[in-house]
N, C-alpha and C positions, 0 to 999 in steps of 0.2 A: 453828249459830247465826249464824256470819259470813255464810254464803250467804243466809240469810233476810234479813239487813239489807242485803246487796248488792241483793237483789230490791227491797226497800222503797225504798231511797234512790237506786239507779241506774236501775232499770226502772220505778219507781213502781207496782209490782204486789205482790200478796200472794203469799208463797212457797207453793209447791205442797204443802208439808207444814209448816204453821206451828206454832210453839210455842203450846200452849194453856195458859192460866193459869186455874185454877178456884179460887174461894173460896166456901165455904158457911158464912156467919157464923152461921146458925141452928143449926149443930152446937154452938156455944158459947153463943149467945144465942137461946134458944127463941122469944123474942118477935119476932124478925126475920122470922118466917114464920108463916102460919096453922097451927093445930094439925094434926099429921100430914103437914105439907109441909116442904119445904126451899126456901131461896132460893139459887139458884146464880148467881154472878157469873162469867161466862165471857168471857175476853178473848183476842184474838189481835192480833199486831202487824200494822198496815196502814200504807200510805203516807198522806201528807197528801192533801187534796182538790185535785186539779189538773184536775178535770172528768171523772174516770173514770165509768164506768157502774156506780155504786154499787149499784143495785138488783140487777143481775146478779151483781156481786161478792158481795154479802151472801147472795144465794140459794145460790151455789156454795160459799162458805166455810161457811155454816151447815150445809149437807149434809155437807161434809167433816168439820167439827168434831164434829157429832153422831155420825157414823159412827166417828170416831176414839175418842171417849169411850165409845160403846156397845161397840166391840170391846175396848177396854181393860178395861172394867168387866163385860163379858159380860152386858149388859142392853140392852133396847130403850129408849133414852133418849127418843126421839121420842114414844112413847106416854105418857111421864110428864110431859111439859111441859103445864102448864095455862095459863100466862101467860108472855109474854116481851116484852121491849122491846129494841130494837137501837139502840145509840148509835154512829153512824158519824161520820166526819169532817165531813159536811155539817151534822149536828145539833150536834156540838161547836162548829163554827164559828158557827152561827146563835145558839146559846144562850150562848156565852161570848166571842164575837168573837176567838177564838184564830185566828191566821192560818192559813188552809187547814185548820182543824180539827185542827191538830197538838196532841197531848196534852201534849207537853213543850216547846212553843214552838218557836223557831227551831232548826234543825239544829245539832248540836254535833259534827259529824263531821270537823272539821279542827283543826289545832293552834292556830289563832287564835280559834276559836269562843268560848272562855271570855271573851276580851277584847271580843267583839262583842255580848254579851248586854246587854239594856236595863238601865240602872242602877236602883237601888231607889228613886229619887226623880225627880220631874218637874223638868226644867230650865225649863219655861215657867210652871208653876203652883206657887207656894210652898205648902208643907205638904201636898203630894200625894205619897204614897209607894206603892210597889208591892212585893208579895212573892208568891212562888209559883214554879212550875217554869219559867216563861218569862222570868224576870228573873234577875239575878245572885243566887246563884252557879250555879243550874241546876235541872234536873229530878230527881225522885226524892224520897222522903220526907225523908231526912236533909238534903238541900240545901234543900228547901222550908222545913223548920224553921229552918235556918240563915238563910235569907232573912228569915223573920219576926223572928228575933233581931236581925239587922242593922237592919231597919226600926225595931224598938222602940228600939234604941240611937240611931238617927238622930233619932227623935222626941224622946227624952229629952234628947239633946244640943241640939236646936233649940228647946226650950221654956224 
C-alpha cells in the first residue's frame, strides 16, 4: 500500500497493481439497480490531474482492474458490463472545482498539512462556511462529518 501511494504522490502515476475498492449497494438496496442487475462502484487510487494522458491511463487501468476482478471471482466481468461511467480527475475537477480533481483536496502527506487546510469559513465573505474533505479537519467520512459539525457550531455561534 505504501508503494502505491509513493507512485501516486511522487511519480504522479497509477501503481502497476492498484488496490481495487468495490461496493455493490444493490446487494442491500435492491432499488439501486434494475431488476436482475447490480450496480458496481469500482474505485482505484490515482494521482491528481497534472496533465497526464488520462484516456490512455483509463484504458490501461480499466483492462487491469477488470482482469484482476475476473481472475479473483473466476468470471468474465467484461461480458457482464451493460453500462459504465468513468469519473476521473479531469471530470472531478470540472464538476466540483476541486484543485486538479483531487478527491480529498490538498495533499496531507507532511506533518504540517493539517495546519495548512482551508478553514471552515471565509475570511472575505461573512456567513460563508465550508465543510467537506478538502477543508479542516480533512478527508474521509468521519472527518467530513466532523467538518459539518464544526460548521454548524460556527453558524450557531455567529447567529
